[in-house]
DRENMARTOR-309868 format. One record per residue (C-alpha): residue number from 1; residue in one letter; chain; x, y, z. Coordinates in Angstrom, 1 decimal. Layout:
<recs>
nr=NUM rest=A kette=A x=X y=Y z=Z
...
</recs>
This chain:
<recs>
nr=1 rest=M kette=A x=-13.9 y=-15.9 z=23.8
nr=2 rest=K kette=A x=-10.3 y=-15.5 z=24.8
nr=3 rest=Y kette=A x=-7.9 y=-16.0 z=21.9
nr=4 rest=T kette=A x=-4.4 y=-17.3 z=22.6
nr=5 rest=M kette=A x=-1.1 y=-16.2 z=21.0
nr=6 rest=N kette=A x=-1.0 y=-19.7 z=19.4
nr=7 rest=D kette=A x=-4.4 y=-19.1 z=17.8
nr=8 rest=I kette=A x=-2.9 y=-15.9 z=16.2
nr=9 rest=T kette=A x=0.5 y=-17.2 z=15.1
nr=10 rest=S kette=A x=-0.9 y=-20.5 z=13.7
nr=11 rest=S kette=A x=-3.5 y=-18.7 z=11.6
nr=12 rest=L kette=A x=-0.8 y=-17.4 z=9.3
nr=13 rest=T kette=A x=-0.1 y=-19.8 z=6.5
nr=14 rest=K kette=A x=3.3 y=-20.2 z=4.8
nr=15 rest=K kette=A x=1.8 y=-19.2 z=1.4
nr=16 rest=K kette=A x=0.3 y=-16.0 z=2.8
nr=17 rest=N kette=A x=3.6 y=-15.1 z=4.5
nr=18 rest=S kette=A x=5.7 y=-15.9 z=1.5
nr=19 rest=R kette=A x=3.6 y=-13.4 z=-0.6
nr=20 rest=S kette=A x=4.6 y=-10.6 z=1.7
nr=21 rest=S kette=A x=7.6 y=-8.3 z=1.3
nr=22 rest=L kette=A x=10.9 y=-9.4 z=2.9
nr=23 rest=W kette=A x=10.6 y=-6.5 z=5.4
nr=24 rest=V kette=A x=7.2 y=-7.7 z=6.5
nr=25 rest=Q kette=A x=8.4 y=-11.3 z=6.7
nr=26 rest=L kette=A x=11.4 y=-10.3 z=8.8
nr=27 rest=W kette=A x=9.8 y=-8.3 z=11.5
nr=28 rest=V kette=A x=6.4 y=-6.7 z=10.8
nr=29 rest=R kette=A x=4.5 y=-10.0 z=10.9
nr=30 rest=K kette=A x=6.2 y=-10.9 z=14.2
nr=31 rest=A kette=A x=5.4 y=-7.4 z=15.6
nr=32 rest=S kette=A x=1.8 y=-7.7 z=14.6
nr=33 rest=F kette=A x=1.1 y=-10.8 z=16.7
nr=34 rest=P kette=A x=1.2 y=-9.2 z=20.2
nr=35 rest=V kette=A x=-0.7 y=-6.2 z=18.8
nr=36 rest=T kette=A x=-3.3 y=-8.5 z=17.4
nr=37 rest=Y kette=A x=-3.5 y=-10.3 z=20.7
nr=38 rest=L kette=A x=-4.4 y=-7.0 z=22.4
nr=39 rest=F kette=A x=-6.9 y=-5.8 z=19.8
nr=40 rest=I kette=A x=-8.7 y=-9.1 z=19.2
nr=41 rest=N kette=A x=-9.2 y=-9.8 z=23.0
nr=42 rest=A kette=A x=-10.4 y=-6.2 z=23.4
nr=43 rest=G kette=A x=-13.3 y=-7.1 z=21.0
nr=44 rest=W kette=A x=-12.0 y=-5.3 z=17.9
nr=45 rest=S kette=A x=-13.0 y=-6.5 z=14.5
nr=46 rest=A kette=A x=-10.7 y=-6.5 z=11.4
nr=47 rest=N kette=A x=-12.7 y=-3.6 z=9.9
nr=48 rest=M kette=A x=-12.4 y=-1.5 z=13.1
nr=49 rest=V kette=A x=-8.6 y=-2.0 z=13.0
nr=50 rest=S kette=A x=-8.5 y=-0.9 z=9.3
nr=51 rest=V kette=A x=-10.4 y=2.3 z=10.1
nr=52 rest=F kette=A x=-8.2 y=3.0 z=13.1
nr=53 rest=S kette=A x=-5.1 y=2.5 z=10.9
nr=54 rest=W kette=A x=-6.4 y=5.2 z=8.6
nr=55 rest=F kette=A x=-6.4 y=7.7 z=11.4
nr=56 rest=V kette=A x=-2.9 y=6.6 z=12.4
nr=57 rest=I kette=A x=-1.5 y=7.1 z=9.0
nr=58 rest=F kette=A x=-3.2 y=10.5 z=8.7
nr=59 rest=I kette=A x=-1.8 y=11.7 z=12.0
nr=60 rest=A kette=A x=1.6 y=10.3 z=11.1
nr=61 rest=S kette=A x=1.7 y=12.3 z=7.9
nr=62 rest=V kette=A x=0.7 y=15.5 z=9.7
nr=63 rest=L kette=A x=3.5 y=14.9 z=12.2
nr=64 rest=L kette=A x=6.0 y=14.2 z=9.4
nr=65 rest=S kette=A x=5.1 y=17.6 z=8.0
nr=66 rest=I kette=A x=6.0 y=19.6 z=11.1
nr=67 rest=N kette=A x=9.5 y=21.2 z=11.3
nr=68 rest=N kette=A x=10.4 y=19.5 z=14.5
nr=69 rest=F kette=A x=12.7 y=16.5 z=15.0
nr=70 rest=G kette=A x=10.5 y=15.0 z=17.7
nr=71 rest=C kette=A x=7.3 y=15.4 z=15.6
nr=72 rest=M kette=A x=9.0 y=13.9 z=12.6
nr=73 rest=L kette=A x=10.3 y=11.0 z=14.7
nr=74 rest=A kette=A x=6.8 y=10.3 z=15.9
nr=75 rest=G kette=A x=5.5 y=10.5 z=12.4
nr=76 rest=V kette=A x=8.1 y=7.9 z=11.2
nr=77 rest=I kette=A x=7.3 y=5.6 z=14.1
nr=78 rest=L kette=A x=3.5 y=5.9 z=13.5
nr=79 rest=T kette=A x=4.0 y=5.3 z=9.8
nr=80 rest=N kette=A x=5.8 y=2.1 z=10.6
nr=81 rest=F kette=A x=3.0 y=1.2 z=13.1
nr=82 rest=W kette=A x=0.5 y=1.6 z=10.4
nr=83 rest=L kette=A x=2.1 y=-1.2 z=8.5
nr=84 rest=V kette=A x=1.9 y=-3.4 z=11.6
nr=85 rest=L kette=A x=-1.8 y=-2.6 z=11.8
nr=86 rest=D kette=A x=-2.1 y=-3.4 z=8.2
nr=87 rest=C kette=A x=-1.2 y=-7.0 z=9.2
nr=88 rest=V kette=A x=-3.3 y=-6.9 z=12.4
nr=89 rest=D kette=A x=-6.6 y=-6.6 z=10.5
nr=90 rest=G kette=A x=-5.8 y=-9.6 z=8.4
nr=91 rest=N kette=A x=-4.7 y=-11.6 z=11.5
nr=92 rest=I kette=A x=-8.0 y=-10.9 z=13.2
nr=93 rest=A kette=A x=-10.0 y=-11.9 z=10.1
nr=94 rest=R kette=A x=-8.1 y=-15.2 z=9.8
nr=95 rest=V kette=A x=-8.3 y=-16.1 z=13.6
nr=96 rest=K kette=A x=-12.0 y=-15.3 z=13.8
nr=97 rest=K kette=A x=-12.6 y=-17.1 z=10.5
nr=98 rest=V kette=A x=-15.1 y=-14.4 z=9.5
nr=99 rest=K kette=A x=-15.6 y=-13.6 z=5.8
nr=100 rest=T kette=A x=-16.6 y=-10.0 z=5.5
nr=101 rest=F kette=A x=-18.1 y=-8.6 z=2.3
nr=102 rest=M kette=A x=-16.7 y=-5.1 z=2.8
nr=103 rest=G kette=A x=-13.4 y=-6.1 z=4.3
nr=104 rest=D kette=A x=-11.5 y=-5.3 z=1.2
nr=105 rest=F kette=A x=-13.2 y=-1.8 z=1.1
nr=106 rest=F kette=A x=-12.1 y=-0.9 z=4.6
nr=107 rest=D kette=A x=-8.6 y=-2.3 z=3.9
nr=108 rest=A kette=A x=-8.3 y=-0.2 z=0.8
nr=109 rest=V kette=A x=-9.5 y=3.0 z=2.6
nr=110 rest=A kette=A x=-6.6 y=2.5 z=5.0
nr=111 rest=G kette=A x=-4.2 y=1.3 z=2.4
nr=112 rest=Y kette=A x=-4.5 y=4.4 z=0.2
nr=113 rest=G kette=A x=-3.4 y=6.5 z=3.2
nr=114 rest=P kette=A x=0.4 y=6.2 z=2.7
nr=115 rest=F kette=A x=0.1 y=6.4 z=-1.0
nr=116 rest=S kette=A x=-1.3 y=9.9 z=-0.7
nr=117 rest=F kette=A x=-0.9 y=11.4 z=2.8
nr=118 rest=T kette=A x=2.6 y=10.1 z=3.5
nr=119 rest=T kette=A x=4.0 y=11.1 z=0.1
nr=120 rest=V kette=A x=2.8 y=14.7 z=0.7
nr=121 rest=G kette=A x=4.2 y=14.5 z=4.3
nr=122 rest=L kette=A x=7.5 y=13.4 z=2.8
nr=123 rest=G kette=A x=7.5 y=16.4 z=0.6
nr=124 rest=M kette=A x=7.0 y=18.7 z=3.6
nr=125 rest=A kette=A x=9.7 y=16.9 z=5.5
nr=126 rest=A kette=A x=12.1 y=17.3 z=2.6
nr=127 rest=Y kette=A x=11.2 y=21.0 z=2.4
nr=128 rest=H kette=A x=12.1 y=21.5 z=6.1
nr=129 rest=T kette=A x=15.3 y=19.4 z=6.2
nr=130 rest=S kette=A x=17.0 y=19.5 z=2.8
nr=131 rest=F kette=A x=20.6 y=20.7 z=2.6
nr=132 rest=L kette=A x=21.1 y=19.6 z=-1.0
nr=133 rest=V kette=A x=18.5 y=21.9 z=-2.5
nr=134 rest=P kette=A x=19.1 y=25.7 z=-2.2
nr=135 rest=E kette=A x=16.6 y=27.4 z=0.1
nr=136 rest=Q kette=A x=14.9 y=29.4 z=-2.6
nr=137 rest=Y kette=A x=14.1 y=26.2 z=-4.5
nr=138 rest=R kette=A x=13.0 y=24.0 z=-1.6
nr=139 rest=I kette=A x=9.4 y=25.0 z=-2.1
nr=140 rest=Y kette=A x=9.4 y=22.8 z=-5.2
nr=141 rest=L kette=A x=10.0 y=19.8 z=-3.0
nr=142 rest=I kette=A x=6.4 y=20.1 z=-1.8
nr=143 rest=L kette=A x=5.3 y=20.1 z=-5.4
nr=144 rest=V kette=A x=7.3 y=17.0 z=-6.1
nr=145 rest=G kette=A x=5.6 y=15.3 z=-3.1
nr=146 rest=A kette=A x=2.2 y=16.3 z=-4.5
nr=147 rest=I kette=A x=3.1 y=14.9 z=-7.9
nr=148 rest=G kette=A x=4.2 y=11.7 z=-6.4
nr=149 rest=A kette=A x=1.0 y=11.3 z=-4.3
nr=150 rest=V kette=A x=-1.2 y=12.0 z=-7.3
nr=151 rest=A kette=A x=0.7 y=9.7 z=-9.6
nr=152 rest=N kette=A x=0.7 y=6.9 z=-7.0
nr=153 rest=T kette=A x=-3.0 y=7.2 z=-6.2
nr=154 rest=Y kette=A x=-4.1 y=7.8 z=-9.9
nr=155 rest=M kette=A x=-2.1 y=4.7 z=-10.9
nr=156 rest=R kette=A x=-4.1 y=2.5 z=-8.5
nr=157 rest=L kette=A x=-7.4 y=4.0 z=-9.5
nr=158 rest=V kette=A x=-6.6 y=3.2 z=-13.2
nr=159 rest=H kette=A x=-5.7 y=-0.4 z=-12.1
nr=160 rest=Q kette=A x=-9.0 y=-0.7 z=-10.1
nr=161 rest=K kette=A x=-11.2 y=0.7 z=-12.8
nr=162 rest=Y kette=A x=-9.7 y=-1.6 z=-15.4
nr=163 rest=L kette=A x=-10.4 y=-4.6 z=-13.2
nr=164 rest=N kette=A x=-14.0 y=-3.4 z=-12.6
nr=165 rest=C kette=A x=-14.6 y=-3.0 z=-16.3
nr=166 rest=V kette=A x=-13.1 y=-6.4 z=-17.1
nr=167 rest=F kette=A x=-15.2 y=-8.1 z=-14.3
nr=168 rest=A kette=A x=-18.4 y=-6.4 z=-15.6
nr=169 rest=A kette=A x=-17.7 y=-7.5 z=-19.2
nr=170 rest=K kette=A x=-17.0 y=-11.1 z=-18.0
nr=171 rest=K kette=A x=-20.3 y=-11.1 z=-16.2
nr=172 rest=I kette=A x=-22.2 y=-10.0 z=-19.4
nr=173 rest=L kette=A x=-20.3 y=-12.5 z=-21.5
nr=174 rest=N kette=A x=-20.9 y=-15.2 z=-18.9
nr=175 rest=E kette=A x=-17.2 y=-15.8 z=-18.5
nr=176 rest=F kette=A x=-16.8 y=-15.4 z=-14.8
nr=177 rest=D kette=A x=-15.1 y=-18.8 z=-14.6
nr=178 rest=D kette=A x=-12.3 y=-17.4 z=-16.8
nr=179 rest=I kette=A x=-11.3 y=-14.9 z=-14.1
nr=180 rest=T kette=A x=-8.2 y=-16.1 z=-12.3
nr=181 rest=L kette=A x=-5.1 y=-14.8 z=-10.5
nr=182 rest=A kette=A x=-2.8 y=-17.1 z=-12.4
nr=183 rest=D kette=A x=-0.8 y=-14.2 z=-13.8
nr=184 rest=T kette=A x=0.3 y=-13.1 z=-10.3
nr=185 rest=E kette=A x=1.6 y=-16.6 z=-9.7
nr=186 rest=D kette=A x=3.7 y=-16.8 z=-12.9
nr=187 rest=K kette=A x=7.1 y=-15.4 z=-12.0
nr=188 rest=R kette=A x=7.7 y=-14.4 z=-15.7
nr=189 rest=S kette=A x=4.5 y=-12.3 z=-16.0
nr=190 rest=F kette=A x=4.4 y=-8.6 z=-15.7
nr=191 rest=A kette=A x=1.8 y=-8.8 z=-13.0
nr=192 rest=Y kette=A x=4.0 y=-10.9 z=-10.8
nr=193 rest=I kette=A x=7.1 y=-8.7 z=-11.4
nr=194 rest=R kette=A x=5.2 y=-5.5 z=-10.7
nr=195 rest=E kette=A x=3.7 y=-7.0 z=-7.6
nr=196 rest=Q kette=A x=7.0 y=-8.0 z=-6.2
nr=197 rest=I kette=A x=8.7 y=-4.7 z=-7.0
nr=198 rest=D kette=A x=5.8 y=-2.8 z=-5.4
nr=199 rest=K kette=A x=5.8 y=-4.9 z=-2.3
nr=200 rest=N kette=A x=9.6 y=-4.8 z=-1.6
nr=201 rest=F kette=A x=10.3 y=-1.3 z=-2.8
nr=202 rest=G kette=A x=6.9 y=0.3 z=-1.8
nr=203 rest=V kette=A x=5.4 y=1.2 z=1.6
nr=204 rest=A kette=A x=5.4 y=-2.4 z=2.7
nr=205 rest=G kette=A x=9.1 y=-2.8 z=2.0
nr=206 rest=L kette=A x=12.1 y=-0.6 z=1.7
nr=207 rest=F kette=A x=10.1 y=2.6 z=2.3
nr=208 rest=M kette=A x=9.7 y=2.0 z=6.0
nr=209 rest=P kette=A x=13.3 y=1.5 z=7.1
nr=210 rest=W kette=A x=14.3 y=4.2 z=4.6
nr=211 rest=L kette=A x=12.2 y=6.7 z=6.6
nr=212 rest=F kette=A x=14.4 y=6.2 z=9.7
nr=213 rest=V kette=A x=17.6 y=6.6 z=7.6
nr=214 rest=A kette=A x=16.2 y=9.8 z=6.0
nr=215 rest=L kette=A x=15.2 y=11.2 z=9.3
nr=216 rest=F kette=A x=18.6 y=10.7 z=11.0
nr=217 rest=T kette=A x=20.6 y=11.8 z=7.9
nr=218 rest=N kette=A x=18.4 y=14.7 z=6.8
nr=219 rest=T kette=A x=18.0 y=13.1 z=3.4
nr=220 rest=F kette=A x=14.2 y=13.1 z=3.0
nr=221 rest=D kette=A x=14.8 y=15.0 z=-0.3
nr=222 rest=I kette=A x=16.7 y=12.1 z=-1.8
nr=223 rest=M kette=A x=14.0 y=9.7 z=-0.7
nr=224 rest=L kette=A x=11.3 y=11.9 z=-2.0
nr=225 rest=V kette=A x=12.8 y=12.2 z=-5.5
nr=226 rest=C kette=A x=13.5 y=8.5 z=-5.7
nr=227 rest=Y kette=A x=9.9 y=7.5 z=-4.8
nr=228 rest=T kette=A x=8.3 y=10.2 z=-6.9
nr=229 rest=A kette=A x=10.3 y=9.1 z=-9.9
nr=230 rest=Y kette=A x=9.2 y=5.5 z=-9.1
nr=231 rest=Y kette=A x=5.5 y=6.5 z=-8.8
nr=232 rest=V kette=A x=5.5 y=8.6 z=-12.0
nr=233 rest=L kette=A x=7.3 y=5.9 z=-14.1
nr=234 rest=S kette=A x=4.9 y=3.2 z=-12.6
nr=235 rest=F kette=A x=1.9 y=5.4 z=-13.5
nr=236 rest=V kette=A x=3.0 y=5.8 z=-17.1
nr=237 rest=A kette=A x=3.7 y=2.1 z=-17.5
nr=238 rest=I kette=A x=0.4 y=1.1 z=-16.0
nr=239 rest=C kette=A x=-1.6 y=3.6 z=-18.2
nr=240 rest=V kette=A x=0.2 y=2.4 z=-21.3
nr=241 rest=L kette=A x=-0.2 y=-1.3 z=-20.5
nr=242 rest=Y kette=A x=-3.8 y=-1.1 z=-19.5
nr=243 rest=C kette=A x=-4.9 y=1.1 z=-22.4
nr=244 rest=R kette=A x=-3.3 y=-1.4 z=-24.7
nr=245 rest=N kette=A x=-5.0 y=-4.3 z=-22.9
nr=246 rest=A kette=A x=-8.3 y=-2.5 z=-22.8
nr=247 rest=A kette=A x=-8.3 y=-1.8 z=-26.5
nr=248 rest=R kette=A x=-7.5 y=-5.5 z=-27.2
nr=249 rest=F kette=A x=-10.1 y=-6.7 z=-24.8
nr=250 rest=E kette=A x=-12.7 y=-4.4 z=-26.3
nr=251 rest=V kette=A x=-12.2 y=-5.8 z=-29.8
nr=252 rest=E kette=A x=-12.3 y=-9.4 z=-28.6
nr=253 rest=S kette=A x=-15.4 y=-8.8 z=-26.5
nr=254 rest=Q kette=A x=-17.3 y=-7.1 z=-29.3
nr=255 rest=R kette=A x=-16.4 y=-10.0 z=-31.6
nr=256 rest=K kette=A x=-17.9 y=-12.4 z=-29.0
nr=257 rest=M kette=A x=-21.0 y=-10.3 z=-28.6
nr=258 rest=K kette=A x=-21.7 y=-10.5 z=-32.4
nr=259 rest=K kette=A x=-21.4 y=-14.2 z=-32.3
</recs>
């Protein structure tokens, strides 16, 4: 079947687009349409694109780590291309109207790439280009990148494990109908605020254009420190919040079990 450009563009709903970061809405979605056209008519599935994007972000991180302007530029471009591919797999799934059971898994495999690989690559780039940090101390920038990568990935694992435990408990308590995403719709809720900050400041937002600025101004070190601080603070906040919620949920669940 030959898919048209109209099939692709019309598959994106206003609600879906409005939930994306401003950076994605402004140009990433638009850039993803012609790329989607090429992949979908070449017979690629959404999951295949997700796996391909994992390799793209890994190669991008390696290139970002090499002390050569051309390699770093290629790494920055490929990192931005990863975000385009992150939209392409969703476009293909919507156009083909295929509900895959493991789509979220493949999407997560690719999505964790910039949270880990790219942050480490950013630390290496800062090590090679920093002029603010004395040469004898630049080695610590690599450590800062590693800390940022661990904090970012660990934070998301804590979040996922919390949800898994809640879903398992709800199943035992026969309360599956109580599981909703209403908190992400409430603009006053912590979940909504966290989601919006993460989207617009994270890898789907300001992070991507900032990479170009950092490359041409040799300020990867400033970008690295800002994002590592953001990841560490987010990690601490998530751990404290979820530990508190988990303790409260445990007490309420045990009370229900006794009844």
